[in-house]
Steps between C-alpha positions, in 0.01 A plus 500: 500500500828426324820643645712692250812430704427128515425485128822683412710276725343180363533621140861613534607195702341273243661692214844494662463131580414419139787713371734342756398148401538581132842654564597201714386256232688685227809525721473129579484404134786733402719387791431138421586554137817688596601216736449249219711709265772527765504121545521456123792743492680308777446171320651645179800636688559167675477316168747737332752470781533124479807360320694173516649576843185621672393333822125459447395430862687808620336720236164356591551602864592854399169537315304502828544709812587338830132493602401318181740201509215257536392588146827376342339166424264680261784668311700293251804591287595259223779507240556264205848469340590306188755262659349479848175387657253765626606694803221598743474679830264214589638180353190311611271732308542550127272727295464448123754680284368791294648556154430874461619806690227671703236444765265205514246375752509120507315276747704223665433277797165668560646852518517791265852633441635822360807414292757718327726333245816623325621289210874539422687323218677276749257486790145566622428672832157482659376673817161391636286632787187338639182690413380474860815656640496765233138581586581510871795738455302731265196501731711583805659793316159622379348478848783707643427769242134534599555504875534883510175539307323256730619700799403834349139402427391489871701817561311671218171409670607684814622799299171516309299510823725774642499710182123473445443593865718810464337603172149468646589658836375847391166338415482364854534858621216605271286211623573585863414867439170398340397245763601695810307817421146570616203565276532879525866511396554611139874559516685388185665160499882499515652476152870511593719230342204306360569304178452701182224264382300556820558876529214591255257290707605675822473838326148419378398382847633823652315700234185303584549576870540867413182500294320311776618758752374781277167321457460444874591860572253615236236274653565633849484855368182421310329347803607793716377757250178310437426482873569872530280586202210280616506648848358835391201378292411238762515760777282728287250219443486430873438867573233524228322196641503655848365827358232309312388327820452841666289644218131549566386725216435330166678769302807481720495120478493506118805727497687270740409195289637675190827571679513138616447372144777726372732377775422136421563568131839657575600213729382244243699672226811507719467130588448409133813691403698336778386155390581580138850612595558191718378260231710666232817479708433138597409359159749311284567659164374281220631505143418807290278466197385715209216736590307774323587810702205702374256225598641486853451877539146479357407230751623719785301796368189283474533390862533858626244678278221463763720679756579777250133541398402531865720811520400622155855455364558451126730190492612360167777425251609773261766293323524123461782355293525124453792387714596148610756458778632220719388549860283364780142602424378476860782721627437767234128490576573583866742775394254678267207446740689691770610784271150550354339465845735768636413728208126453565536559875691826461320640194213730600142428397437586137869456418668311219751213483662422165691176447736430209683186384788606276789328323825694539787318331590197711275616784127477556359803687179518700405854609226582749430874509248655742400857582520465876702710747836338412781446751744763633831466316705451816282200598513315165815297589324357807162404354607136447592452867270275699231679706614839375220752434550851384385752757216730408311239294125506548463131406627257762696212345679199641847596379555149362368514144802669346736280700331199340538663159873554557555142621324355194687731266834391645409134456380556143810711412271794433547867584228703672515880524259757638513861389277801521355635179691801367186715526445390861159344430568148624739205512642268233600142590721331240588128486776398256528129420752320281362356176790254445 
């Protein structure tokens, strides 16, 4: 695993080193050029100051500092007069006479020389400096100019390490908070003073911890409620089995067996609903796709017609408009299965259930209207709570079906409402889904 701190330090140190070397190289070249120009300027001034009475050796000595006297042998001043032989600061060393004012770079005695010549009407003055000495003086000046940069580069490495450490220190606190907690801790990670670029990640992680906490709490509540709800039917089954074992008369035994079958059916229905709820909450939501809403509802009706016929209930569609929406077909199938199943369970024998699929502007409406007992108005807000059953109902339900419907509706951005018919002859369940 790569270390962000290490990568930043290496990257910044490398970048600063490259910039420092480039700056040093540029400074070296500029300083060297400036030193050369300064030497040229000194040579011009020396040449201009020489007249008939000038003492050439003395002027040569003044050209160098006290620490550079050993270089005097590589510096030559020469003057030619019409009536006199050449004068030279080094009589034993004569350079060729130039006939034009300006700088030249001749090679004599195996050395390159930098020469400045001034041609007067009555005399010629020539100042020459060895190329090696000139290079040495210019290089020394250039090196002195880059010494501060060379010293600052290692210092910048230390500063980079310190600065990067301070910038990433809040992340160390976040890491420590994450690694030192136990598996049951869902407290949010500290987000104080974290870099702006990392703050969204910390916020999303805290939001994820919050959602995980809600999911775990919901799971704990679900398991607790499920255990509570299963306790009653299992206790009833145990009691019915004990009663059945005590029966001796055939007629009494048949009645006990009927009660046992009904108890098993209720427990099986409750377990199926619990499994359906658990699977729905655990599944990952796949991408939505275009579905024919009317066909989904028809499939649900077809699956539940045998149950309706067994009770003599007239189940069918009274209105079917062609509507295509984007949704999860499996989720909607579970939603409508539960609503229609509830309608069948609470509609009395010989009753009627009418289902409509209607387009209403930008919404698609599915209405399931039965002629059962309805639900007391004061209990309607609570019917979507898990394991809630309205008191006074003859039919015993699991109290999970409508909770599943609400959970699916929330995930599908749909709206589910239950209302009693105005004439008091049953209940209407409406599902509104977006068509866009």
